[in-house]
C-alpha positions as CSV (number, residue, x, y, z in Angstrom):
1,M,0.5,-27.8,-11.2
2,E,2.5,-28.1,-8.0
3,R,2.0,-25.2,-5.5
4,P,5.1,-23.0,-5.3
5,I,7.0,-22.8,-2.0
6,V,7.0,-19.2,-0.7
7,G,9.7,-18.2,1.8
8,I,8.5,-15.7,4.3
9,S,11.0,-13.6,6.4
10,M,9.5,-13.1,9.8
11,G,10.6,-9.4,10.0
12,D,11.8,-7.6,13.1
13,P,11.3,-10.0,16.1
14,F,10.2,-7.1,18.3
15,G,7.8,-5.7,15.6
16,N,4.4,-7.0,14.4
17,G,5.8,-9.5,11.8
18,P,5.3,-12.6,13.8
19,E,1.7,-11.8,14.7
20,I,0.9,-10.7,11.1
21,T,2.4,-14.0,9.8
22,V,0.2,-16.0,12.2
23,K,-2.9,-14.1,11.1
24,A,-2.0,-14.5,7.4
25,L,-1.4,-18.2,7.7
26,N,-4.7,-18.7,9.5
27,D,-6.4,-18.3,6.1
28,P,-6.9,-21.7,4.4
29,E,-7.1,-20.0,1.0
30,V,-3.3,-19.3,1.3
31,Y,-2.6,-23.0,1.2
32,K,-4.6,-23.6,-1.9
33,T,-2.3,-21.4,-4.0
34,C,1.1,-21.9,-2.4
35,R,3.2,-23.7,0.3
36,P,4.3,-21.0,2.8
37,L,7.5,-21.5,4.7
38,V,8.5,-19.0,7.5
39,V,12.1,-18.2,8.2
40,G,12.5,-16.7,11.7
41,D,12.8,-17.6,15.3
42,R,10.9,-20.3,17.2
43,S,10.8,-18.2,20.4
44,C,9.0,-15.3,18.6
45,M,6.6,-17.5,16.6
46,E,5.6,-19.5,19.7
47,Y,4.9,-16.2,21.6
48,A,2.9,-14.8,18.6
49,L,0.9,-18.0,18.4
50,A,0.1,-17.8,22.1
51,V,-1.0,-14.2,21.9
52,S,-3.1,-14.9,18.8
53,R,-4.7,-17.9,20.5
54,K,-5.7,-15.7,23.5
55,V,-6.7,-12.6,21.7
56,N,-8.1,-13.9,18.4
57,G,-8.9,-17.5,19.1
58,I,-6.4,-18.7,16.4
59,D,-5.3,-22.3,17.0
60,L,-2.3,-23.1,14.9
61,K,0.8,-25.3,15.5
62,L,4.5,-25.0,14.6
63,N,6.4,-27.5,12.6
64,L,10.1,-27.0,12.8
65,V,12.1,-27.9,9.6
66,E,15.7,-27.7,8.5
67,S,14.9,-27.4,4.8
68,P,12.0,-26.6,2.6
69,A,11.7,-30.3,1.5
70,Q,10.6,-31.2,5.1
71,G,7.6,-28.9,5.2
72,R,4.1,-30.3,5.6
73,Y,2.4,-27.2,4.0
74,E,-1.0,-27.9,5.3
75,Y,-3.5,-25.6,6.9
76,G,-3.3,-25.6,10.7
77,T,0.4,-26.0,10.8
78,I,3.1,-23.3,10.2
79,D,6.3,-24.6,8.8
80,L,9.3,-22.8,10.3
81,I,13.0,-22.7,9.7
82,D,14.3,-21.6,13.1
83,L,17.5,-19.6,13.0
84,G,17.7,-19.5,16.8
85,I,18.9,-15.9,17.0
86,V,16.5,-14.5,19.6
87,P,16.6,-16.1,23.1
88,K,13.2,-16.7,24.7
89,D,14.1,-14.5,27.7
90,K,14.6,-11.5,25.4
91,I,10.9,-11.4,24.5
92,P,8.9,-9.1,26.8
93,D,6.2,-11.6,28.1
94,T,2.9,-9.9,28.9
95,L,0.7,-12.9,28.0
96,A,-0.8,-12.9,31.5
97,E,-2.2,-9.4,31.0
98,D,-5.5,-8.8,29.3
99,P,-4.9,-8.0,26.6
100,P,-1.2,-8.6,26.2
101,K,0.8,-5.5,25.6
102,A,2.7,-4.7,22.4
103,F,6.4,-4.9,22.6
104,D,8.0,-1.7,23.8
105,V,11.6,-2.6,22.8
106,G,12.2,-0.1,20.0
107,P,15.0,-0.5,17.4
108,C,17.9,-2.6,18.7
109,A,20.9,-4.4,17.4
110,L,19.5,-7.9,18.2
111,G,16.2,-7.2,16.4
112,G,18.2,-5.8,13.4
113,E,20.6,-8.7,13.2
114,A,17.7,-11.2,13.4
115,A,15.6,-9.5,10.8
116,F,18.6,-9.1,8.4
117,Q,19.5,-12.8,8.7
118,Y,15.9,-13.9,8.0
119,V,16.0,-11.9,4.7
120,V,19.4,-13.3,3.7
121,K,18.2,-16.8,4.4
122,V,15.1,-16.6,2.2
123,I,17.2,-15.0,-0.6
124,D,19.7,-17.9,-0.3
125,L,16.9,-20.5,-0.5
126,A,15.5,-18.8,-3.6
127,M,18.9,-18.6,-5.3
128,K,19.4,-22.3,-4.6
129,K,15.9,-22.9,-6.2
130,E,14.7,-24.6,-3.0
131,I,11.8,-22.1,-2.9
132,Q,10.1,-20.3,-5.8
133,A,9.3,-16.9,-4.3
134,T,9.9,-14.7,-1.2
135,V,7.7,-12.5,0.9
136,T,9.2,-10.1,3.5
137,N,7.7,-8.8,6.7
138,A,8.6,-5.3,7.9
139,L,12.0,-4.6,9.4
140,S,13.5,-1.6,11.1
141,K,16.1,0.1,8.9
142,E,17.5,1.8,12.0
143,A,17.9,-1.6,13.7
144,I,19.7,-3.4,10.9
145,N,22.1,-0.5,10.7
146,M,22.6,-0.7,14.5
147,A,23.6,-4.3,13.9
148,G,26.2,-3.3,11.4
149,H,24.4,-4.0,8.1
150,H,24.4,-0.7,6.3
151,Y,21.5,-0.9,3.9
152,S,18.6,1.5,3.4
153,G,16.0,-1.2,2.9
154,H,15.0,-4.6,1.5
155,T,15.6,-3.6,-2.1
156,E,19.3,-2.9,-1.6
157,I,19.7,-6.2,0.4
158,Y,18.1,-8.2,-2.4
159,A,20.2,-6.4,-5.0
160,E,23.5,-7.3,-3.3
161,Y,22.7,-10.9,-2.4
162,T,21.3,-11.7,-5.9
163,G,24.1,-9.9,-7.7
164,T,21.7,-7.5,-9.4
165,K,23.3,-4.3,-10.8
166,K,20.2,-2.6,-12.2
167,Y,17.2,-2.5,-10.0
168,A,14.3,-0.3,-8.7
169,M,11.5,-0.6,-6.2
170,M,8.1,-1.2,-7.7
171,L,4.8,-1.0,-5.8
172,A,1.5,-2.3,-7.3
173,H,-2.2,-2.5,-6.4
174,H,-4.1,-4.4,-9.1
175,D,-3.4,-2.5,-12.4
176,F,-1.9,0.6,-10.6
177,R,1.9,0.4,-10.6
178,V,4.7,2.8,-9.7
179,V,8.5,2.3,-9.9
180,H,11.0,4.6,-8.2
181,V,14.1,6.5,-9.4
182,S,15.2,6.8,-5.7
183,T,13.7,5.6,-2.4
184,H,15.3,5.8,1.0
185,V,17.3,8.9,0.8
186,S,16.6,12.5,2.0
187,L,14.4,14.6,-0.2
188,R,17.3,16.9,-0.9
189,E,19.4,14.0,-2.1
190,A,16.5,12.5,-4.0
191,C,16.4,15.7,-6.1
192,D,20.1,15.4,-6.8
193,R,19.6,11.8,-8.0
194,V,17.2,12.8,-10.8
195,K,19.7,12.3,-13.6
196,K,19.2,11.2,-17.2
197,A,21.1,7.9,-16.9
198,R,19.1,6.8,-13.8
199,V,15.7,7.9,-15.1
200,L,16.4,6.1,-18.4
201,E,17.4,3.0,-16.5
202,V,14.2,3.0,-14.5
203,I,12.1,3.6,-17.6
204,E,13.7,0.5,-19.2
205,I,13.1,-1.5,-16.0
206,A,9.4,-0.4,-16.0
207,D,8.9,-1.4,-19.6
208,Q,10.5,-4.8,-19.1
209,V,8.7,-5.7,-15.9
210,C,5.4,-4.9,-17.6
211,R,6.3,-7.2,-20.6
212,D,7.3,-9.9,-18.1
213,M,3.8,-9.5,-16.6
214,G,2.2,-10.2,-20.0
215,I,1.6,-6.6,-21.1
216,E,2.6,-6.6,-24.8
217,H,2.9,-2.9,-25.4
218,P,3.3,-1.1,-22.1
219,K,2.5,2.6,-21.7
220,V,5.1,4.0,-19.3
221,A,4.2,7.4,-17.8
222,V,7.1,9.4,-16.4
223,A,6.3,11.8,-13.6
224,G,8.0,15.2,-13.4
225,L,9.9,16.3,-10.3
226,N,8.7,19.9,-9.9
227,P,5.2,21.4,-9.6
228,H,3.7,21.7,-13.1
229,C,6.8,19.8,-14.4
230,G,8.8,22.9,-13.8
231,E,6.6,25.2,-16.0
232,N,9.3,25.4,-18.7
233,G,12.1,26.1,-16.2
234,L,10.2,28.6,-14.0
235,F,10.0,26.1,-11.0
236,G,13.1,24.0,-11.8
237,R,15.0,22.6,-14.8
238,E,15.2,18.9,-14.0
239,E,12.4,18.1,-16.5
240,I,14.3,20.0,-19.2
241,E,17.8,18.9,-18.5
242,E,17.4,15.3,-17.2
243,I,13.9,13.8,-17.4
244,K,12.8,14.8,-21.0
245,P,16.2,13.7,-22.5
246,A,15.7,10.3,-20.7
247,I,12.2,10.0,-22.2
248,D,13.5,10.8,-25.6
249,A,16.3,8.2,-25.3
250,A,13.7,5.6,-24.2
251,K,11.5,6.4,-27.2
252,A,14.5,5.9,-29.4
253,E,14.7,2.4,-28.0
254,G,11.1,1.7,-28.9
255,I,9.7,2.2,-25.5
256,D,6.3,4.0,-25.3
257,A,7.4,6.5,-22.7
258,I,5.1,9.4,-22.0
259,G,6.0,12.6,-20.2
260,P,7.1,14.4,-18.2
261,C,3.7,14.1,-16.7
262,P,2.5,16.5,-14.0
263,P,2.7,14.6,-10.6
264,D,-0.6,16.0,-9.4
265,S,-2.6,14.3,-12.2
266,V,-0.6,11.4,-13.5
267,F,-1.7,8.9,-10.8
268,S,-5.4,9.6,-11.4
269,Q,-4.8,9.0,-15.1
270,A,-2.9,5.7,-14.3
271,I,-5.8,4.5,-12.1
272,G,-8.1,5.3,-14.9
273,G,-6.2,3.0,-17.3
274,W,-4.2,5.6,-19.3
275,Y,-0.9,4.0,-18.4
276,D,0.4,0.6,-17.3
277,I,3.1,2.0,-14.9
278,V,4.3,5.3,-13.6
279,V,8.0,6.1,-13.2
280,V,8.3,8.3,-10.1
281,M,11.2,10.5,-9.0
282,Y,11.3,9.8,-5.3
283,H,9.9,7.7,-2.4
284,D,6.9,9.6,-1.3
285,Q,5.9,10.6,-4.8
286,G,5.1,6.9,-5.4
287,H,4.3,5.6,-2.0
288,I,1.6,8.1,-1.1
289,P,-0.8,7.4,-4.0
290,I,-0.2,3.6,-3.9
291,K,-0.9,3.5,-0.2
292,T,-3.9,5.8,-0.1
293,V,-6.9,3.9,1.1
294,G,-10.1,5.6,0.0
295,F,-13.0,5.6,2.5
296,V,-16.0,7.8,3.1
297,Y,-17.9,8.2,6.4
298,D,-21.6,8.8,5.9
299,R,-22.7,10.7,9.1
300,E,-26.4,10.3,8.2
301,K,-26.2,6.5,7.9
302,Q,-23.3,6.3,10.4
303,E,-21.5,4.0,7.9
304,I,-18.1,3.8,6.4
305,L,-17.7,3.1,2.7
306,A,-14.2,1.7,2.1
307,F,-13.1,1.5,-1.5
308,S,-10.5,-1.2,-2.1
309,E,-10.2,-1.9,-5.8
310,F,-9.4,-0.1,-9.0
311,H,-10.7,-1.4,-12.3
312,R,-9.0,0.8,-14.9
313,G,-12.0,3.1,-15.1
314,Q,-14.1,0.3,-16.7
315,S,-16.6,-0.5,-13.9
316,R,-17.9,0.8,-10.6
317,I,-15.5,0.7,-7.7
318,S,-16.6,-1.9,-5.1
319,A,-17.6,-0.6,-1.7
320,I,-17.4,-2.3,1.7
321,E,-19.9,-0.9,4.2
322,C,-19.0,-0.9,7.8
323,K,-20.3,0.7,11.0
324,L,-18.1,2.9,13.1
325,D,-18.4,0.6,16.1
326,E,-17.3,-2.5,14.1
327,T,-13.8,-2.1,15.5
328,E,-12.2,-5.3,14.3
329,K,-13.5,-5.0,10.8
330,L,-12.5,-1.3,10.6
331,D,-9.0,-2.1,11.8
332,E,-8.6,-4.5,8.9
333,L,-9.9,-2.0,6.4
334,I,-8.1,1.2,7.4
335,G,-5.9,0.3,10.3
336,E,-6.2,0.9,14.1
337,R,-4.5,4.3,14.1
338,L,-6.7,5.7,11.3
339,R,-9.8,4.2,12.9
340,K,-9.1,5.9,16.2
341,T,-8.5,9.2,14.5
342,L,-11.7,8.9,12.6
343,A,-13.7,8.1,15.7
344,D,-12.2,11.2,17.5
345,D,-13.0,13.4,14.5
346,I,-16.6,12.2,14.3
347,E,-17.1,12.7,18.0
348,L,-15.8,16.2,17.6
349,L,-18.1,16.9,14.7
350,D,-21.1,15.4,16.5
351,G,-20.5,17.6,19.5
352,A,-19.6,20.8,17.7
353,G,-21.5,20.6,14.5
354,Y,-25.1,21.5,13.7
355,D,-27.8,19.0,13.4
356,F,-28.8,18.3,9.9
357,D,-31.9,20.2,8.7
358,I,-32.9,19.9,5.1
359,E,-35.0,23.0,5.3
360,K,-32.1,25.0,6.6
361,V,-30.0,23.7,3.7
362,R,-32.5,24.7,1.1
363,S,-33.0,28.1,2.6
364,G,-29.3,28.7,2.6
365,R,-28.9,28.8,6.4
366,L,-26.9,25.6,6.6
367,S,-24.2,24.2,4.2
368,P,-23.5,20.5,3.9
369,V,-19.8,19.6,3.5
370,F,-18.5,16.7,1.4
371,F,-14.9,15.4,1.3
372,G,-13.6,13.3,-1.6
373,S,-10.4,12.7,-3.6
374,A,-9.6,13.4,-7.2
375,L,-6.7,10.9,-6.8
376,N,-8.9,7.7,-6.8
377,N,-12.4,9.2,-7.3
378,F,-13.6,7.9,-4.0
379,G,-16.5,9.8,-2.5
380,V,-17.9,10.9,-5.9
381,E,-20.8,8.6,-6.0
382,P,-22.0,9.2,-2.4
383,F,-21.7,12.9,-3.1
384,L,-23.8,12.7,-6.2
385,E,-26.5,10.6,-4.5
386,Q,-26.8,13.1,-1.6
387,F,-26.7,16.1,-4.0
388,L,-29.7,14.8,-5.8
389,K,-31.5,14.5,-2.4
390,L,-30.5,17.9,-1.1
391,T,-30.8,20.1,-4.1
392,M,-34.1,21.8,-4.9
393,P,-36.0,20.5,-7.9
394,P,-36.1,22.8,-10.9
395,L,-38.6,25.6,-10.6
396,P,-41.1,26.8,-13.2
397,R,-39.8,29.5,-15.5
398,I,-41.7,32.5,-16.9
399,S,-41.5,32.8,-20.7
400,N,-43.0,35.5,-23.0
401,D,-46.1,33.4,-23.6
402,D,-46.6,31.2,-20.5
403,I,-45.1,29.6,-17.4
404,I,-43.0,26.6,-18.3
405,D,-43.3,23.6,-16.1
406,P,-40.0,21.8,-16.0
407,F,-41.8,18.5,-15.6
408,D,-44.1,19.0,-18.5
409,P,-43.2,16.3,-21.1
410,R,-43.6,18.9,-23.9
């Protein structure tokens, strides 16, 4: 089977898209499954290659092409369609510094125009069937609007340039999927957009996309909008007047729609395999659970356990052990910002907290503290392991006849 050509929009030229693209295409495994083609600017990609060569030791070359048919698609070479939008002198060059500084340009019309045109180009190539898939790097919604392109995100751009009338944003991590009734609008407006017709439309989209992915009988959970799904109207009536009628209409179409489901528990159930997809009412309701990265810091071992995969509740979640001083590895696992925050928090705990003393714990003078999450169950296993170590063994009990030894096999 021939490897598909995947068009990659470079993203905002003053953002991290060019560097992320270089790092991603430095993995030879990528070329075993597809033929990646970048759509962007030569000036930006050359600078990103130079920075990556200096900082990360990555040694890749550019191959400029005018069409997908001209690509080499071999590891070591990045095939690029150069749109020539960003002049070289517009890129803040700090390559001579050690390390080179991140761009401090901020959202601007030039960056927005370039990022927008990259996306439009990959869509055009896909519509002409010159490529088989598209991947988008991040763009600044503020910047594209500054450039005169009034869209709230990639989803709306794709909808217009593909002529799609019914659409929704879906996020997925393995078997955990969410699809949104609304996305990039204010929370106040998001509540106003929870209407029967739109909720039903998204339920139908969720059901169809699961079937397209090979799931024969999808279970579609529908989250409520309000706390406790409104508590029969006490905390809001959207569930009664809009969401439940949409679910009933979906059931009448033969869709296995379940709900309204309380938003504080539906995602844990979905991760556990109860549902194939969750219809969510607004941006953060879906984005927060899907983007949550579970990790636990073990102060005793000075190790981080980063949990990265869900298995529908059928097997143990895999853990990646990492020391706090393994900066590069940690940045890949949880991101630089979160890693720095964690390091600061641990330093504070080490300076202000008490030294661990098992005897003080057992005598009630010191209390160990554990943090975990019911959302994706991370932290449960380390807690149970430590609990067994910290807790006192069962003591003998006095009965009417004798003292009962808890370890006596009788």
